[in-house]
C-alpha positions as a printed NumPy array, in Angstrom:
array([[  0.   ,   0.   ,   0.   ],
       [  1.462,   3.425,  -0.928],
       [  2.292,   5.792,   1.9  ],
       [ -0.283,   8.384,   2.907],
       [  0.336,  11.808,   1.313],
       [ -0.358,  13.866,   4.45 ],
       [ -0.802,  13.648,   8.234],
       [ -4.587,  13.773,   7.813],
       [ -4.527,  10.902,   5.344],
       [ -2.274,   8.86 ,   7.64 ],
       [ -4.596,   9.503,  10.592],
       [ -7.618,   8.428,   8.565],
       [ -5.914,   5.269,   7.341],
       [ -4.822,   4.044,  10.756],
       [ -7.862,   5.052,  12.799],
       [-10.591,   4.304,  10.272],
       [-12.091,   7.757,  10.928],
       [-12.311,  10.862,   8.785],
       [-10.01 ,  13.761,   9.562],
       [-11.818,  17.029,  10.214],
       [ -8.828,  19.299,  10.795],
       [ -5.185,  19.441,  11.627],
       [ -2.403,  21.556,  13.059],
       [  1.305,  21.319,  12.298],
       [  3.456,  21.361,  15.413],
       [  6.773,  20.976,  13.59 ],
       [  8.101,  19.788,  10.276],
       [  7.488,  16.164,  11.305],
       [  4.678,  16.311,  13.885],
       [  1.004,  17.225,  13.585],
       [ -2.217,  17.01 ,  15.578],
       [ -5.176,  15.72 ,  13.573],
       [ -8.807,  16.008,  14.703],
       [-11.101,  13.075,  13.867],
       [-14.828,  13.007,  13.195],
       [-15.494,  11.145,  16.465],
       [-14.096,  14.018,  18.537],
       [-10.696,  12.533,  19.24 ],
       [ -7.365,  14.132,  18.368],
       [ -4.373,  12.006,  17.405],
       [ -0.693,  12.709,  16.923],
       [  0.812,  11.991,  13.519],
       [  4.574,  11.806,  13.209],
       [  6.599,  11.456,  10.043],
       [  9.768,   9.424,  10.483],
       [ 12.972,  11.285,   9.675],
       [ 15.018,   8.231,   8.748],
       [ 14.51 ,   4.906,   7.011],
       [ 12.475,   2.709,   9.349],
       [ 12.287,   5.376,  12.09 ],
       [  8.485,   5.328,  12.377],
       [  8.368,   1.544,  12.608],
       [ 11.212,   1.47 ,  15.138],
       [  9.391,   3.97 ,  17.356],
       [  6.107,   2.078,  17.076],
       [  7.807,  -1.207,  18.005],
       [  9.391,   0.497,  21.002],
       [  6.097,   1.934,  22.217],
       [  4.385,  -1.443,  21.931],
       [  7.234,  -3.164,  23.799],
       [  7.054,  -0.651,  26.627],
       [  3.279,  -0.979,  26.793],
       [  3.598,  -4.762,  26.845],
       [  5.364,  -4.601,  30.193],
       [  2.125,  -3.364,  31.808],
       [  4.17 ,  -0.819,  33.777],
       [  4.735,   2.674,  32.367],
       [  2.011,   4.412,  30.377],
       [  2.586,   5.28 ,  26.721],
       [  0.254,   6.723,  24.078],
       [ -1.671,   3.997,  22.261],
       [ -0.347,   3.221,  18.784],
       [ -3.051,   3.309,  16.098],
       [ -0.776,   2.296,  13.261],
       [  2.511,   2.783,  11.472],
       [  4.201,   2.195,   8.16 ],
       [  7.522,   3.04 ,   6.55 ],
       [  6.811,   6.775,   6.86 ],
       [  4.09 ,   7.525,   9.433],
       [  3.265,   6.818,  13.066],
       [ -0.174,   7.611,  14.527],
       [ -0.737,   7.613,  18.297],
       [ -3.097,   9.007,  20.887],
       [ -2.558,  12.612,  21.94 ],
       [ -1.715,  13.128,  25.61 ],
       [ -3.566,  15.988,  27.275],
       [ -0.895,  17.529,  29.482],
       [ -1.057,  19.048,  32.951],
       [  1.388,  20.318,  35.573],
       [  4.028,  17.986,  37.043],
       [  3.101,  16.646,  40.472],
       [  4.917,  14.86 ,  43.281],
       [  2.337,  12.067,  43.373],
       [  2.65 ,  11.437,  39.644],
       [  6.443,  11.489,  40.012],
       [  6.377,   8.826,  42.72 ],
       [  4.055,   6.628,  40.68 ],
       [  6.295,   7.088,  37.657],
       [  9.355,   6.029,  39.661],
       [  7.626,   2.811,  40.711],
       [  6.358,   2.191,  37.174],
       [  9.827,   2.739,  35.708],
       [ 11.235,   0.142,  38.107],
       [  8.561,  -2.308,  36.952],
       [  9.371,  -1.57 ,  33.291],
       [ 13.028,  -2.331,  33.83 ],
       [ 12.188,  -5.514,  35.724],
       [ 10.177,  -6.756,  32.716],
       [ 13.558,  -7.436,  31.166],
       [ 14.946,  -8.018,  27.697],
       [ 16.466, -11.024,  25.929],
       [ 19.945,  -9.439,  25.855],
       [ 21.829,  -6.192,  26.117],
       [ 21.205,  -4.422,  22.826],
       [ 18.167,  -6.536,  21.966],
       [ 15.654,  -4.581,  19.872],
       [ 11.938,  -4.633,  20.636],
       [ 10.017,  -7.468,  18.957],
       [  9.49 ,  -6.408,  15.366],
       [ 11.894,  -3.519,  15.795],
       [ 14.878,  -3.053,  13.459],
       [ 18.512,  -3.47 ,  14.389],
       [ 19.197,  -0.145,  12.691],
       [ 17.162,   2.16 ,  14.929],
       [ 17.428,   5.737,  16.168],
       [ 17.963,   7.831,  19.274],
       [ 16.341,  11.122,  18.368],
       [ 17.809,  12.086,  14.989],
       [ 20.862,   9.859,  15.386],
       [ 21.257,   6.252,  14.211],
       [ 21.497,   3.642,  16.958],
       [ 22.4  ,   0.035,  16.225],
       [ 20.693,  -2.654,  18.318],
       [ 23.177,  -5.511,  18.292],
       [ 22.866,  -8.027,  21.162],
       [ 25.805,  -8.568,  23.498],
       [ 26.543, -10.873,  26.408],
       [ 27.828,  -8.397,  28.998],
       [ 26.867,  -4.779,  29.505],
       [ 30.38 ,  -3.255,  29.742],
       [ 31.593,  -4.786,  26.476],
       [ 28.357,  -4.129,  24.629],
       [ 28.067,  -0.522,  25.842],
       [ 31.617,   0.297,  24.809],
       [ 31.457,  -1.384,  21.4  ],
       [ 27.955,  -0.475,  20.254],
       [ 27.193,   2.797,  22.041],
       [ 30.207,   4.838,  23.156],
       [ 33.007,   4.04 ,  20.69 ],
       [ 31.065,   4.501,  17.406],
       [ 30.061,   8.033,  18.402],
       [ 33.459,   8.775,  19.867],
       [ 35.01 ,   7.989,  16.481],
       [ 32.476,  10.186,  14.698],
       [ 33.144,  13.087,  17.052],
       [ 36.918,  12.789,  16.56 ],
       [ 36.583,  12.472,  12.772],
       [ 34.422,  15.605,  12.71 ],
       [ 36.952,  17.533,  14.776],
       [ 34.429,  18.063,  17.568],
       [ 36.521,  16.104,  20.041],
       [ 40.32 ,  16.111,  20.214],
       [ 42.378,  12.919,  20.129],
       [ 43.845,  13.55 ,  23.585],
       [ 40.347,  13.973,  24.993],
       [ 39.192,  10.818,  23.238],
       [ 41.907,   8.894,  25.084],
       [ 40.156,   9.561,  28.401],
       [ 36.868,   8.201,  27.057],
       [ 38.649,   5.18 ,  25.588],
       [ 40.193,   4.564,  29.006],
       [ 36.723,   4.564,  30.563],
       [ 35.656,   1.961,  27.983],
       [ 38.68 ,  -0.189,  28.789],
       [ 37.901,   0.015,  32.512],
       [ 34.143,  -0.498,  32.208],
       [ 34.191,  -4.003,  33.681],
       [ 35.404,  -2.359,  36.907],
       [ 33.503,   0.939,  36.583],
       [ 30.106,  -0.585,  35.759],
       [ 29.343,  -1.896,  39.237],
       [ 27.726,  -5.267,  39.977],
       [ 26.461,  -7.237,  37.001],
       [ 22.738,  -6.884,  36.332],
       [ 20.371,  -8.655,  33.941],
       [ 19.252,  -6.813,  30.802],
       [ 16.506,  -4.308,  31.596],
       [ 13.736,  -3.143,  29.285],
       [ 14.756,   0.457,  28.624],
       [ 12.989,   3.462,  27.184],
       [ 16.455,   4.364,  25.939],
       [ 16.027,   8.131,  25.41 ],
       [ 14.505,   9.136,  28.716],
       [ 15.191,  12.843,  28.83 ],
       [ 12.705,  15.354,  30.202],
       [ 11.191,  16.139,  26.784],
       [ 10.021,  12.542,  26.436],
       [  8.263,  12.553,  29.825],
       [  4.726,  13.927,  29.472],
       [  2.83 ,  14.864,  32.635],
       [ -0.782,  14.021,  31.868],
       [ -3.741,  16.124,  32.932],
       [ -5.105,  12.959,  34.575],
       [ -2.15 ,  12.854,  36.991],
       [ -0.22 ,  10.092,  35.232],
       [  3.069,  10.274,  33.338],
       [  3.291,   9.033,  29.746],
       [  6.504,   8.309,  27.872],
       [  7.003,   9.109,  24.194],
       [  9.742,   8.812,  21.548],
       [ 11.546,   5.743,  22.876],
       [ 14.834,   4.361,  21.621],
       [ 13.871,   1.097,  23.308],
       [ 16.317,  -1.762,  23.737],
       [ 17.752,  -4.109,  26.308],
       [ 20.247,  -2.293,  28.508],
       [ 21.341,  -1.353,  32.014],
       [ 18.601,   0.146,  34.164],
       [ 20.878,   2.888,  35.472],
       [ 21.014,   4.283,  31.914],
       [ 17.397,   5.497,  31.94 ],
       [ 17.904,   7.15 ,  35.33 ],
       [ 21.112,   8.816,  34.144],
       [ 19.265,  10.198,  31.116],
       [ 16.588,  11.704,  33.361],
       [ 19.336,  13.518,  35.256],
       [ 21.218,  14.705,  32.158],
       [ 18.879,  17.57 ,  31.257],
       [ 16.858,  17.746,  34.468],
       [ 13.31 ,  16.581,  35.186],
       [ 10.589,  17.914,  37.5  ],
       [ 10.48 ,  16.089,  40.848],
       [ 13.513,  14.04 ,  39.836],
       [ 14.511,  13.15 ,  43.384],
       [ 10.975,  11.965,  44.128],
       [ 11.098,   9.78 ,  41.02 ],
       [ 14.42 ,   8.265,  42.074],
       [ 13.349,   7.778,  45.686],
       [ 10.21 ,   5.915,  44.598],
       [ 12.259,   3.838,  42.165],
       [ 14.669,   2.94 ,  44.946],
       [ 11.823,   1.941,  47.248],
       [ 10.536,  -0.443,  44.586],
       [ 13.86 ,  -1.726,  43.243],
       [ 16.963,  -0.551,  45.137],
       [ 19.922,   0.366,  42.955],
       [ 23.338,  -1.199,  43.545],
       [ 25.724,   0.604,  45.879],
       [ 27.67 ,   3.351,  44.152],
       [ 25.072,   4.017,  41.463],
       [ 25.291,   7.8  ,  41.862],
       [ 28.998,   7.689,  41.02 ],
       [ 28.234,   5.817,  37.796],
       [ 25.807,   8.381,  36.375],
       [ 28.512,   9.941,  34.183],
       [ 29.411,   6.571,  32.694],
       [ 25.832,   6.094,  31.536],
       [ 25.664,   9.655,  30.215],
       [ 28.667,   9.21 ,  27.918],
       [ 26.604,   7.81 ,  25.038],
       [ 23.932,  10.523,  24.904],
       [ 26.555,  13.239,  25.414],
       [ 28.588,  11.922,  22.48 ],
       [ 25.432,  11.692,  20.344],
       [ 24.734,  15.33 ,  21.156],
       [ 28.356,  16.235,  20.434],
       [ 28.053,  14.785,  16.934],
       [ 24.69 ,  16.457,  16.326],
       [ 25.132,  19.771,  18.125],
       [ 28.791,  20.495,  18.651],
       [ 31.671,  21.177,  20.951],
       [ 29.821,  22.01 ,  24.166],
       [ 28.548,  18.459,  24.496],
       [ 31.986,  17.056,  23.674],
       [ 33.386,  18.976,  26.632],
       [ 30.66 ,  17.571,  28.873],
       [ 31.449,  14.03 ,  27.693],
       [ 35.13 ,  14.489,  28.493],
       [ 34.268,  15.899,  31.926],
       [ 31.988,  12.906,  32.622],
       [ 34.729,  10.492,  31.578],
       [ 37.341,  12.166,  33.769],
       [ 34.986,  12.232,  36.735],
       [ 34.316,   8.507,  36.302],
       [ 38.041,   7.793,  36.231],
       [ 38.634,   9.88 ,  39.351],
       [ 35.833,   8.125,  41.206],
       [ 37.419,   4.764,  40.43 ],
       [ 40.682,   5.882,  42.011]])
């Protein structure tokens, strides 16, 4: 079936309802009103397979029966149609519930580190950046090989990060078996859990959008929440800890888990993020003694 020519056409195809209006929110995102009174979100994927990868991630997260995500109405090679979340102010009660739900999501597990969601592609995305989901046996080796080092090389090749600075990040990768803390089973991750992907619903419940879902280390999602800040973050973490205590020393490992997203941002947005990645690497090395 050929791809829909517009957000309204995509919404009609996947909901079985007629579109009565629409509003562009960005070059890739639109709200579309339906003839039954509902409004849906229609997103156009910005890379090959991006819409299908996101849809697979949302379904995998929903399948855990833990965190809330917008319902997926349909997807194809170009379009993704989901429910619209009516947003409200962040609240401490919603934050605590979200912390417990996030712990339950992680506990739902994954077949391996790097495992994609069922039906999801190996060649996926984190935001606008490509992200390869290749399974690995241990988190330190997998994280270094398939997350940190590919983007480190890209940042060096682009001149965003200097070779001497790269050596510190490479040293972190070499020492990851010691820096990573106690071994943990693969967790079911959102994978891109920054504040912009956490929607505070008007009904008092958090919904998560735009996942880069895969099997990974549960501390990664928590480190992403801290990277750019999140309302009631400490309440979220406290509730998470009450439900599923983190291993000793987790706070000192936050920078290790932030290396990948910082390097992605360095490649996409420039030198400032490269400096933050180097600072995180050096802090991790100092903490290890």
